[in-house]
C-alpha positions as CSV (number, residue, x, y, z in Angstrom):
1,X,-25.6,8.1,21.8
2,X,-26.3,5.8,18.9
3,X,-23.2,3.7,19.8
4,X,-24.4,3.3,23.4
5,X,-27.8,2.2,22.2
6,X,-26.3,-0.2,19.8
7,X,-24.0,-1.7,22.5
8,X,-26.9,-2.2,24.9
9,X,-28.9,-3.7,22.0
10,X,-26.1,-6.2,21.5
11,X,-26.0,-7.1,25.2
12,X,-29.8,-7.6,25.2
13,X,-29.3,-10.0,22.2
14,X,-27.0,-12.1,24.5
15,X,-29.7,-12.0,27.2
16,X,-32.5,-13.2,24.9
17,X,-30.3,-15.9,23.3
18,X,-29.4,-17.2,26.8
19,X,-33.0,-17.2,28.0
20,X,-34.2,-18.7,24.7
21,X,-31.9,-21.6,25.5
22,X,-33.3,-21.7,29.1
23,X,-36.9,-21.6,27.8
24,X,-36.4,-25.2,26.5
25,X,-38.3,-24.6,23.3
26,X,-40.6,-21.9,24.8
27,X,-42.0,-24.5,27.3
28,X,-40.9,-22.5,30.4
29,X,-43.1,-19.3,30.8
30,X,-40.6,-17.2,32.8
31,X,-37.7,-17.8,30.5
32,X,-39.9,-17.3,27.5
33,X,-41.2,-14.0,28.8
34,X,-37.6,-12.7,29.5
35,X,-36.7,-13.8,25.9
36,X,-39.5,-11.9,24.3
37,X,-39.0,-8.7,26.4
38,X,-35.2,-8.7,25.7
39,X,-35.9,-9.3,22.0
40,X,-38.3,-6.4,21.7
41,X,-35.9,-4.1,23.7
42,X,-32.9,-5.2,21.6
43,X,-34.7,-4.7,18.3
44,X,-36.0,-1.3,19.5
45,X,-32.6,-0.1,20.5
46,X,-31.1,-1.4,17.2
47,X,-33.8,0.5,15.3
48,X,-33.1,3.7,17.2
49,X,-29.3,3.4,16.6
50,X,-30.0,2.9,12.9
51,X,-31.4,6.4,12.7
52,X,-27.9,7.7,12.7
53,X,-25.6,4.7,11.9
54,X,-25.3,3.0,8.5
55,X,-27.3,-0.2,8.2
56,X,-24.3,-2.5,7.6
57,X,-22.3,-1.1,10.5
58,X,-25.2,-1.2,12.9
59,X,-26.3,-4.7,12.0
60,X,-22.7,-6.1,12.0
61,X,-22.0,-4.6,15.4
62,X,-25.3,-5.9,16.8
63,X,-24.8,-9.4,15.6
64,X,-21.1,-9.5,16.5
65,X,-21.7,-8.3,20.0
66,X,-24.5,-10.9,20.3
67,X,-22.5,-13.7,18.8
68,X,-19.3,-13.2,20.9
69,X,-21.4,-12.5,24.0
70,X,-23.5,-15.6,23.5
71,X,-20.2,-17.6,23.0
72,X,-18.8,-16.2,26.2
73,X,-22.0,-17.0,28.2
74,X,-22.1,-20.5,26.6
75,X,-18.5,-21.2,27.8
76,X,-18.6,-19.5,31.2
77,X,-22.2,-20.2,32.3
78,X,-23.3,-23.3,30.3
79,X,-19.9,-25.1,30.3
80,X,-19.7,-25.3,26.5
81,X,-16.3,-26.2,24.9
82,X,-13.8,-23.4,24.3
83,X,-11.3,-25.0,22.0
84,X,-8.5,-23.1,20.3
85,X,-10.3,-22.8,17.0
86,X,-13.5,-21.6,18.7
87,X,-11.5,-19.0,20.6
88,X,-9.7,-17.9,17.4
89,X,-13.0,-17.6,15.6
90,X,-14.4,-15.3,18.4
91,X,-11.2,-13.3,18.3
92,X,-11.6,-12.8,14.6
93,X,-15.2,-11.5,15.1
94,X,-13.9,-9.1,17.8
95,X,-11.2,-7.9,15.4
96,X,-13.8,-7.3,12.8
97,X,-15.9,-5.3,15.2
98,X,-13.0,-3.1,16.2
99,X,-12.1,-2.5,12.5
100,X,-15.7,-1.7,11.7
101,X,-15.9,0.8,14.6
102,X,-12.6,2.4,13.6
103,X,-13.7,2.8,10.0
104,X,-17.0,4.5,10.9
105,X,-16.9,8.3,11.2
106,X,-19.9,8.5,13.7
């Protein structure tokens, strides 16, 4: 269950990052509200997952899911550049996440 909560927390990190961008510096109330709600939910699920997962593992997985997810949303939704080096960097992060998961007994 901790891994599921952690995965959802990571997805919510992508949501709040996207809506923070859409809030235009917290000047758009709707996007700002979604940002804050998603942040609280993401942190809450991360904290719950940390009850049974090691700190380093949980935090790395959360930030990695958020980073790669935000990169994907940036490219697919916002039209940001997806050059070869950026794709390789994202692939290295995903590789690190897979290795971290495989090396964790929980």
